N, C-alpha and C positions, 0 to 999 in steps of 0.2 A: 795636508799641505796648507801652510799659512797663506791666506789671501792678501795680496798687497792692498793697502788702503791709501786714501788721499786725505790730507789734512790742510785745510786752509788756515792761514795765519790768523786765528781768532782765539781770544782768551775766554776762559769760562765766564759765563755771565754776559758775554757779548752776543748781540744778535748775529745770525748768519749773514754772509755776504749778500748784498743786493744783487739782482740779476745783472749780468755783465753788460756794460756799456759797449756796444759794437764798434765804437770809435777809439777805444782806449786799449792799448796792448797790455799783455800780462807776461810775467816771467814765471816759468814752471821749473822747480828745482827738485830733482831726484837725488835721494841720498841713500846710502847703504846701511843705515841703521835707524832705529826708531827712538833713540835716546839723545845722545849728546848733540848731534847736528840739529835735530828738530827742536830741541829745547833752546838751543842758541838762537835759531831763526825766530822762534816765538818771542824770545826776550828782546830781539831787535825791534820787533813790532810793538811790544808793550812799552818800550822806552821812547817810541816815536821816531826811530831811525828808519824804519821800513813802512811803506804804505801797505796795510793788510789787504786792501781791496785789489791789489795788482800783483800779488805774489802768492803762489800756491806751492806748498811743499808736498812731495810725493815720496814718502819714506818706503823703503823696501825691507820688510821684516825678514829676519834670518834666524835660524835656530841657534847658531853659534856666534852671532855677532859679526859674521864676515860674509862677503859675497864677492862676485866678480864684477869687473867693469862692464862686461857684456850684459849682466843682469840689470845693472843700474841703467844702462842705455836702453834696454828693452822696456824699462818702466816709462821712459820718455816716449818711445814708440807707441806703447799702449795708451798713453794719455792723448797723443795726437789722434788716435783712432776713436776716442770717445766722441759721442754726439755733442754738438754745441758749437758756439762761435769760435772760429780760429782765424787769426789775423796773420798776415805776412810779417808784421812787426813783432809778433810774439817771440819770446826767446825760451829756449830749452837748455837747461844746465844740468850737468852731472857732477855731484860731489863724491869723491871716491878716495880710498887709501891706496898707496903704492904697494904696501907690504904683501908678501906671498903671491905676487903676480910677476911674471917674468917680463923683462924689457921687450922681448919680441912680441909677447902677447899684448902688452900695453900699446906698443906701436901699431899693431894691427887694428885693435879696437879703436884707438884714437883716430886713425885715418878713416875708419868707417863712420865714426861720429862726425868728423869734420866734413866729410862728403855730404852728410845728411843735413848739415847746418847746425848740429848740436854744439854746445860750448862745454868745455871741460874745466873743472876746478879740483885738481888732484892735490894730494898732500903726501910728502915723502918724509917720514914713513907713514904718518896717519893724521887724522883730524886734530888730535891733541897738539900737534906741532903748531897748528893755526891758533889754538887757544893759548899756547905758551907764548906766542908772539905778542899777545895782549899785555903780558906781564914783564917780559924781558927780551932783550936782543941777544943774550948770551946763550948760544946753543952748543957751546964747546962740549965735546965728548959724546954728542948724540950722533949715532951712525946712520947711514943710508939704509933703507930697507934691503937694497940689493946686497949689502955687505954683512948684515946681521939680522937673523931671523927674530931676535929679541928686541929689535929697534923700537917697536911700538911700546913694549913693556917699559923700556928705559925712558921713553918720552912720557909715559903715564906717571912714572915715579918722579921724574923731574918736576912735572906739573903739580903733583901731590905735595912735594916738599916745599915748593915755592908758596903754594896756597896756605900751607900750615905755618910757614914763617918761623920754623924752629920750635913751635909749640905743638907737641903731639896731641894736645886736647883740642886744638883748633880744627876747623873744618877743612879737610883736604879735598882730594878729587875723587868723585864717584860718577862714573859715566851715566848711570841710571838716574842719579839725582844731582844734576850738574851744578845747580846754583848759578844759573846762567847770568843772573843779574850782576855777578861779579865781573863779567866780561863786557856786558852790553851797555857801555857808555860811549858817548862821542869820543872822549879822549882815548879810551882803550882801543876802540875800533880803528881810529885814525892811526894810532901807533902801530897796530898790527898790520894795517895796509902798508904803511911806510916801510916797516921792517921786511915784509914779504916782498915788496918791490925791489928792495936792495938785494935780497937773496935770489930773486928771479926777475932780473930787469927785462923790460919789454924790448930792449935793443937786441936781445938774443932770445926771441920767443921759442918756447918748447910746448909741445902738446901735453906733456906731463913732466913734472919736475924730476930730473934725473939726479939732482943733488938734494941734500937736506933742504927742504923748503916747501912752499905751498903756493898754489895759484888761486886760492879762495878769495884773495883780494880782488881778483878780476871780476868775480861775481858780485862781491859786496859793493864795489864801485858802480855796478850797473843797477842795483836794486833801487827802485824809485822811492823817494821820500814822500811822506804824507803831503797831500795838497793843502796849501795854506788857505784858510778861510778868506774869501774875497770881501773887501770892505763894502759896506752898503753904498749905493749911489747917492750922491748929494741931491 
């Protein structure tokens, strides 16, 4: 059985995180894969969009690239049980895909998470939909996970085609080697958040997106920016 691991947002060659400041909150993010989502969050750190000292990603390795929402939420429970400083202002987020999970099951798990104070950032049908919104607002033809078991594959293909731009020799989409720098810019992230809000407006909040769309923007807008260096005193 694969043992879940924890990855702080640090790039190779960087020093490990300093001991936690007991006065500063953190955001813990559990995700259901060890590839695309983790690479994306690391890229947000490397481009200066996310403060690496205040965000910790908790990937959940799987044998087939899939897991249940309950397993992702359990990752957050396990993190809370770890020894160390815990603040009431800490936030715990679950990134998950809608595909292959029934609405009844998602409703049940989402209410369990909400009662515990966890935050949800689901995508319908999958995380690739969030990446797609960095590049285009045109989602025509992409089905909901509830309507098509191949919805994620169709989303992957659309993303691959857009990245290739009609040139089969160009770099397309590979979940294991994301090329996350292509998405992790202020402009692209802002566009993705704007488009995601239009698909899932906060005026009609849902615990998980029942239509084609994503709630990952809710997490991204909560992630702290790096602290600016303070000017020296005169």
